[in-house]
KOLKEDREN-533746 format. One record per residue: x negated, z negated, y negated of N, C-alpha, C in turn; residue in one letter. Coordinates in steps of 0.2 Angstrom, whole numbers, plus 2048, in hexadecimal, padded with zeros to 3 digits. Example, Ala and Ser with C-alpha at 12.3 -4.5 7.8 and 13.67 -1.06 7.14 Angstrom:
2
[node [7BE,7D9,81C],[7C2,7D9,816],[7BE,7D9,810],"a"]
[node [7C0,7DD,80B],[7BC,7DC,805],[7C0,7D9,800],"s"]
This chain:
180
[node [F86,F17,A7F],[F7D,F1A,A84],[F81,F21,A83],"s"]
[node [F7C,F23,A85],[F7A,F28,A89],[F76,F25,A91],"e"]
[node [F77,F25,A94],[F76,F29,A9C],[F73,F30,AA1],"v"]
[node [F6B,F2C,AA4],[F6C,F32,AA6],[F6B,F31,AAD],"s"]
[node [F70,F34,AB4],[F6D,F32,ABA],[F6B,F38,ABD],"v"]
[node [F67,F38,AC3],[F65,F3C,AC7],[F65,F38,AD0],"s"]
[node [F60,F3C,AD2],[F62,F3B,AD7],[F5F,F3F,ADB],"w"]
[node [F5A,F3C,AE3],[F58,F41,AE7],[F58,F3F,AED],"r"]
[node [F54,F42,AF3],[F57,F3F,AF9],[F51,F36,AFA],"p"]
[node [F56,F33,AFD],[F4F,F2E,AFD],[F4D,F2B,B02],"s"]
[node [F44,F29,B04],[F42,F28,B09],[F43,F22,B0F],"a"]
[node [F49,F1D,B09],[F48,F18,B0E],[F4F,F19,B16],"e"]
[node [F51,F1B,B11],[F59,F1F,B15],[F5F,F26,B17],"f"]
[node [F64,F25,B19],[F66,F2E,B19],[F6A,F2E,B13],"a"]
[node [F67,F2C,B0F],[F6E,F2A,B08],[F68,F30,B03],"g"]
[node [F69,F2C,AFB],[F66,F2F,AF4],[F64,F27,AF1],"n"]
[node [F5F,F2A,AEE],[F5D,F23,AEA],[F5F,F27,AE1],"v"]
[node [F61,F25,ADD],[F67,F22,AD8],[F62,F21,AD3],"y"]
[node [F60,F23,ACE],[F5A,F22,AC7],[F62,F23,ABE],"r"]
[node [F62,F1B,ABF],[F66,F1E,AB6],[F61,F1B,AB2],"g"]
[node [F61,F1F,AAE],[F5D,F1E,AA7],[F61,F1E,AA2],"e"]
[node [F5F,F15,A9C],[F64,F18,A96],[F62,F13,A90],"g"]
[node [F62,F14,A8B],[F60,F11,A85],[F68,F0B,A81],"i"]
[node [F68,F05,A84],[F6D,F03,A81],[F6B,F00,A7D],"l"]
[node [F72,EFD,A76],[F72,EFC,A70],[F71,EF5,A6F],"p"]
[node [F6D,EF1,A73],[F6C,EE8,A74],[F64,EEA,A72],"a"]
[node [F65,EE2,A73],[F5B,EE2,A74],[F5C,EDC,A7E],"n"]
[node [F56,EE1,A80],[F54,EDF,A86],[F58,ED9,A89],"p"]
[node [F55,ED3,A85],[F59,ECA,A86],[F60,ECC,A87],"q"]
[node [F67,ECB,A84],[F69,ECE,A86],[F6C,ED4,A89],"d"]
[node [F6B,EDB,A8A],[F69,EDF,A91],[F6A,EDB,A97],"v"]
[node [F64,ED6,A98],[F63,ED4,AA0],[F69,ECD,AA2],"w"]
[node [F69,ECC,A9A],[F6D,EC7,A9A],[F74,EC6,A9E],"e"]
[node [F76,ECF,A9D],[F7B,ED0,AA2],[F7E,ED1,AA7],"c"]
[node [F79,ED4,AA7],[F73,ED8,AB4],[F70,ED4,AB7],"i"]
[node [F6C,ECC,AB5],[F68,ECA,AB6],[F6E,EC8,ABE],"k"]
[node [F6B,EC7,ABF],[F6B,EC7,AC9],[F6D,EB9,ACA],"p"]
[node [F73,EBA,AC6],[F70,EB3,ACA],[F78,EB1,ACA],"v"]
[node [F79,EAB,ACD],[F82,EA9,ACC],[F83,EA7,AC7],"a"]
[node [F8A,EAA,AC5],[F8D,EA7,ABF],[F8C,EAB,AB7],"g"]
[node [F86,EB0,ABB],[F86,EB4,AB7],[F8C,EBB,AB3],"g"]
[node [F8B,EBC,AAC],[F8E,EC0,AAE],[F92,EC6,AAD],"s"]
[node [F8D,ECB,AB7],[F8D,ED1,AB6],[F96,ED0,ABA],"r"]
[node [F96,ECD,AC0],[F9D,ECB,AC3],[FA5,ECE,ABB],"t"]
[node [FA1,ECD,AB8],[FA6,ECC,AB1],[FA7,ED4,AAD],"k"]
[node [FA3,EDA,AAE],[FA1,EDF,AAC],[FA2,EE4,AAE],"w"]
[node [F9E,EE2,AB7],[F9D,EE7,AB8],[FA1,EE9,ABE],"d"]
[node [FA3,EEF,ABD],[FAC,EEF,AC4],[FA9,EF1,ACA],"q"]
[node [FA3,EF2,ACB],[FA1,EF2,AD3],[FA1,EEB,AD4],"n"]
[node [F9F,EE8,AD2],[F9C,EDE,AD5],[FA2,EDA,AD2],"v"]
[node [FA4,ED9,AD9],[FAC,ED3,AD9],[FA9,ECE,ADA],"k"]
[node [FA2,EC9,ADE],[F9D,EC4,ADD],[F96,EC8,AE0],"d"]
[node [F94,EBE,ADC],[F8F,EBE,AE0],[F8C,EB7,AE0],"f"]
[node [F87,EB8,AE3],[F87,EB0,AE7],[F80,EB2,AEA],"e"]
[node [F7C,EAC,AE7],[F74,EA7,AE9],[F77,EA7,AEF],"v"]
[node [F74,EA8,AF3],[F72,EA6,AFB],[F6D,EA1,AFD],"v"]
[node [F67,EA2,AF5],[F63,E9C,AF9],[F5C,E9D,AF5],"e"]
[node [F5A,E9B,AF1],[F54,E9B,AEA],[F4E,E98,AF0],"v"]
[node [F4B,EA0,AF0],[F47,E9E,AF1],[F3E,E9C,AEF],"v"]
[node [F3F,EA1,AE8],[F3A,E9C,AE1],[F40,E9E,ADD],"s"]
[node [F3B,E9C,AD4],[F3B,E9A,ACF],[F3F,EA5,ACD],"d"]
[node [F3C,EA8,AD1],[F3C,EAF,AD0],[F3F,EB5,AD6],"t"]
[node [F40,EB1,ADC],[F43,EB4,AE0],[F48,EB1,AE5],"v"]
[node [F4B,EB4,AE7],[F55,EB2,AEA],[F57,EB5,AEE],"s"]
[node [F5B,EB2,AF2],[F60,EB8,AF7],[F68,EB7,AF5],"v"]
[node [F6B,EBC,AF6],[F72,EBD,AF0],[F76,EC1,AF6],"c"]
[node [F7A,EBD,AF5],[F81,EC3,AF8],[F85,EC6,AF1],"r"]
[node [F87,ECB,AF1],[F8A,ED0,AED],[F8F,ED4,AF0],"t"]
[node [F97,ED1,AEF],[F9C,ED7,AF2],[F9E,EDA,AED],"t"]
[node [F9F,EE0,AEE],[FA3,EE4,AEA],[FA9,EE6,AED],"t"]
[node [FAF,EE8,AE6],[FB9,EEB,AE5],[FB9,EEF,AEA],"p"]
[node [FBD,EF2,AF0],[FBE,EF9,AF0],[FBD,EFE,AE9],"s"]
[node [FBA,F04,AEE],[FB9,F0A,AE2],[FB9,F11,AE9],"a"]
[node [FBA,F16,AE6],[FBD,F1C,AE3],[FC5,F1C,AE7],"f"]
[node [FC7,F1A,AE5],[FD0,F19,AE5],[FD1,F17,AEC],"m"]
[node [FCE,F12,AEE],[FCD,F0D,AF6],[FCB,F12,AFB],"r"]
[node [FCA,F16,AFA],[FC2,F19,AFD],[FBE,F18,B01],"i"]
[node [FBD,F14,AFE],[FB7,F0B,AFF],[FB6,F08,AFE],"i"]
[node [FB8,F06,B03],[FBC,EFD,B06],[FB5,EF7,B03],"s"]
[node [FB4,EF1,B01],[FB4,EED,AFE],[FAE,EEF,B02],"p"]
[node [FA8,EEA,B00],[F9F,EEA,B02],[F9F,EE4,B01],"r"]
[node [F99,EE4,B05],[F98,EDC,B06],[F8A,EDF,B04],"e"]
[node [F89,EDD,B01],[F83,EDB,B02],[F7D,ED6,B01],"f"]
[node [F7B,ED5,B07],[F78,ECF,B06],[F6D,ED2,B04],"v"]
[node [F6C,ED2,B01],[F64,ED3,AFB],[F5F,ECF,AFB],"d"]
[node [F5B,ECF,AFB],[F54,ECA,AF7],[F56,ECE,AF3],"v"]
[node [F53,EC9,AEC],[F52,ECB,AE5],[F4F,EC7,AE2],"v"]
[node [F48,ECC,ADF],[F45,ECA,AD9],[F48,ECB,AD2],"l"]
[node [F41,EC7,ACE],[F44,EC5,AC7],[F40,EC5,AC5],"m"]
[node [F3C,ECB,AC1],[F35,EC8,ABD],[F37,ECC,AB6],"k"]
[node [F31,EC9,AB3],[F30,EC7,AA6],[F29,ECC,AAA],"q"]
[node [F28,ECF,AA5],[F22,ED3,AA4],[F1F,ED0,A9E],"y"]
[node [F18,ED2,A9D],[F15,ED2,A95],[F15,ED3,A92],"e"]
[node [F19,EDC,A93],[F1B,EE0,A8B],[F23,EDD,A8B],"d"]
[node [F29,ED8,A8C],[F2C,ED7,A8C],[F35,EDD,A92],"g"]
[node [F32,EDD,A95],[F33,EE4,A9B],[F34,EDB,AA0],"t"]
[node [F3D,EDF,AA2],[F42,ED6,AA6],[F42,EDC,AAC],"m"]
[node [F40,ED9,AB4],[F41,EE0,ABB],[F49,EDC,ABE],"l"]
[node [F4B,EDE,ABF],[F50,EDC,AC6],[F4D,EDF,ACA],"s"]
[node [F4B,EDE,AD0],[F4A,EE5,AD8],[F4E,EDE,ADE],"a"]
[node [F50,EE0,AE2],[F52,EDF,AE8],[F54,EE7,AEE],"a"]
[node [F54,EE2,AF5],[F52,EE5,AFB],[F54,EE2,AFF],"t"]
[node [F5C,EE5,B05],[F5E,EE3,B08],[F5A,EDE,B0D],"n"]
[node [F5E,ED9,B10],[F5C,ED4,B14],[F60,ECF,B19],"v"]
[node [F61,ECE,B1C],[F61,ECD,B23],[F62,EC2,B22],"e"]
[node [F65,EBF,B20],[F67,EBA,B20],[F6C,EB5,B24],"h"]
[node [F6A,EB0,B26],[F6E,EA9,B2B],[F74,EA4,B2A],"p"]
[node [F71,EA6,B22],[F79,EA3,B20],[F80,EA8,B1A],"l"]
[node [F7C,EAD,B20],[F81,EB4,B19],[F81,EB7,B1F],"c"]
[node [F85,EB7,B24],[F88,EBA,B29],[F8C,EC2,B26],"p"]
[node [F8C,EC6,B2A],[F93,ECB,B28],[F9A,EC8,B29],"p"]
[node [F9D,ECA,B22],[FA3,EC4,B22],[FA8,ECB,B22],"q"]
[node [FAD,EC6,B25],[FB5,EC9,B25],[FB8,ED1,B20],"p"]
[node [FBB,ED2,B1F],[FBD,ED8,B1D],[FB8,EDB,B16],"n"]
[node [FB3,EDC,B1A],[FAE,EDE,B15],[FAB,EE3,B18],"f"]
[node [FA6,EE8,B17],[FA0,EEB,B1A],[F9C,EEA,B1A],"v"]
[node [F96,EE9,B1E],[F8F,EE9,B19],[F8C,EEC,B17],"r"]
[node [F8C,EEF,B11],[F84,EF4,B0D],[F7F,EF1,B0F],"g"]
[node [F7A,EF5,B0E],[F73,EF5,B0B],[F71,EF7,B07],"f"]
[node [F6C,EF4,B04],[F69,EF7,AFD],[F61,EF6,AFF],"n"]
[node [F60,EFD,AFE],[F56,EFD,B01],[F54,EFC,AF8],"y"]
[node [F51,EFB,AF9],[F4B,EFA,AEE],[F4D,EFD,AED],"p"]
[node [F51,EFA,AE5],[F51,EFA,AE0],[F53,EF5,ADD],"c"]
[node [F54,EF9,AD8],[F55,EF4,AD2],[F56,EF6,ACC],"g"]
[node [F55,EF1,AC6],[F54,EF2,ABE],[F51,EF0,AB9],"c"]
[node [F4F,EF6,AB5],[F48,EF1,AB1],[F4B,EF5,AAB],"f"]
[node [F4C,EEC,AA4],[F4E,EEA,A9E],[F45,EF0,A9A],"c"]
[node [F44,EF2,A98],[F3E,EF6,A94],[F40,EF4,A8C],"i"]
[node [F3F,EEF,A88],[F3C,EF0,A80],[F3B,EF7,A7E],"p"]
[node [F3D,EF8,A7A],[F3C,EFE,A78],[F36,EFD,A6F],"l"]
[node [F33,EFF,A70],[F2C,EFC,A69],[F31,EFD,A63],"p"]
[node [F2E,EF9,A5F],[F31,EFA,A5A],[F3A,EFD,A58],"g"]
[node [F3D,EFA,A5E],[F46,EF9,A5C],[F47,EF4,A60],"e"]
[node [F48,EF1,A5D],[F4B,EE7,A60],[F50,EE5,A63],"p"]
[node [F55,EED,A61],[F5C,EEC,A62],[F5D,EF2,A69],"d"]
[node [F58,EF1,A6A],[F5B,EF6,A70],[F56,EF9,A77],"r"]
[node [F5B,EFA,A7B],[F55,EF6,A82],[F58,F00,A83],"t"]
[node [F4F,F02,A8A],[F50,F07,A8D],[F53,F02,A96],"q"]
[node [F56,F05,A99],[F5A,EFF,AA0],[F59,F06,AA5],"l"]
[node [F55,F06,AA9],[F50,F09,AAD],[F54,F05,AB7],"l"]
[node [F5A,F0B,AB7],[F5A,F0A,AC1],[F5C,F0E,AC6],"s"]
[node [F58,F0B,AC9],[F58,F0F,AD1],[F5D,F07,AD5],"f"]
[node [F60,F0F,ADB],[F69,F0A,ADF],[F63,F0F,AE5],"f"]
[node [F65,F0C,AEA],[F67,F12,AEF],[F69,F0E,AF4],"q"]
[node [F6E,F0D,AF3],[F72,F09,AF8],[F74,F0C,B00],"t"]
[node [F75,F0A,B04],[F77,F0E,B0B],[F80,F09,B0A],"d"]
[node [F86,F0C,B09],[F8D,F08,B08],[F91,F04,B0F],"l"]
[node [F8C,F09,B13],[F8E,F06,B1A],[F95,F0C,B1B],"g"]
[node [F97,F08,B23],[F9E,F0B,B25],[F9C,F12,B22],"g"]
[node [FA4,F16,B26],[FA3,F1B,B28],[FA7,F1E,B23],"y"]
[node [FA1,F1F,B1E],[FA2,F26,B18],[F9D,F2A,B1A],"l"]
[node [FA4,F33,B16],[FA0,F38,B18],[F9B,F36,B12],"p"]
[node [F95,F3A,B10],[F8E,F38,B0D],[F93,F3C,B07],"q"]
[node [F94,F43,B05],[F9A,F45,B00],[F9D,F41,AFE],"t"]
[node [FA1,F3A,AFF],[FA2,F36,AFE],[F9F,F33,AF9],"v"]
[node [F98,F30,AFF],[F96,F2C,AF7],[F94,F2F,AF2],"v"]
[node [F8E,F36,AF4],[F8C,F38,AED],[F8E,F3A,AE9],"d"]
[node [F97,F3C,AE9],[F9D,F3A,AE5],[F9C,F35,AE3],"s"]
[node [F9D,F30,AE3],[F9B,F27,AE0],[F97,F27,ADF],"f"]
[node [F90,F25,ADD],[F8A,F23,ADB],[F8C,F27,AD4],"f"]
[node [F8C,F2A,AD1],[F89,F2E,ACD],[F8C,F2E,AC5],"p"]
[node [F95,F2D,AC9],[F99,F2A,AC3],[F9A,F22,AC4],"a"]
[node [F98,F1F,AC7],[F97,F17,ACA],[F91,F15,AC4],"s"]
[node [F8D,F18,AC3],[F87,F15,AC1],[F88,F16,ABA],"i"]
[node [F89,F1C,AB8],[F8C,F20,AAE],[F92,F18,AAD],"a"]
[node [F95,F17,AB1],[F9C,F10,AAD],[F97,F0A,AB1],"g"]
[node [F93,F08,AB4],[F8D,F05,AB4],[F8B,F05,AA9],"f"]
[node [F87,F0A,AA8],[F84,F08,AA4],[F89,F07,A9D],"y"]
[node [F8F,F0C,A9F],[F92,F0D,A9A],[F98,F03,A96],"s"]
[node [F98,EFF,A9E],[F9A,EF9,A9F],[F98,EF4,A9D],"n"]
[node [F91,EF6,A9C],[F8C,EF0,A99],[F8B,EF5,A97],"l"]
[node [F89,EF8,A92],[F8A,EF7,A8B],[F91,EF6,A89],"t"]
[node [F95,EF6,A8C],[F9B,EF0,A85],[F9A,EE9,A88],"k"]
[node [F97,EE5,A8C],[F96,EE0,A8F],[F8F,EDC,A8B],"a"]
[node [F8E,EE3,A89],[F86,EE0,A85],[F8A,EE0,A79],"v"]
[node [F8E,EE3,A7C],[F8E,EE4,A71],[F95,EDD,A74],"k"]
[node [F98,EDA,A78],[F9E,ED7,A78],[F96,ECF,A79],"a"]
[node [F93,ECF,A7B],[F90,ECB,A7B],[F8C,EC8,A72],"l"]
[node [F8C,ECA,A72],[F88,ECD,A68],[F8B,ECA,A68],"k"]
[node [F94,ECE,A65],[F9A,ECB,A62],[F99,EC5,A5F],"a"]
């Protein structure tokens, strides 16, 4: 599948907001199954930027506080990171499924040694059904992440577009494997 990645300066912090958009060759439920932010979900298996995902606290049936860790990246220039977010999952009447998140501090999740604490500013993914095309899904994603630490913005700016394109490519493979 093809993916379009664009960005502009964030209004939330000194970095960029990134937008990814692509059509995946699968129904929205299968795409959602691969990306939904739940403990024991498949994302740690296929997303090269997610090493571990845990639910720190369940607030309601649609809201939880979660901790995500990432491996080192960009030829180990970027150290492992951890992110603590409040996450909302929602399904709309038209079948669109949404996962939205933003950083939060939580007493059960202090910064851990060997990780740099990063911060996700409002971000999310929309799995959007395509009318008349039940086996195809538009995936619209927004990321605005402060990776923390002392990374030059040029490193972050060169990492994110390729990382988002890789996310879509790996997700496409994961959905195909789910259907196999």
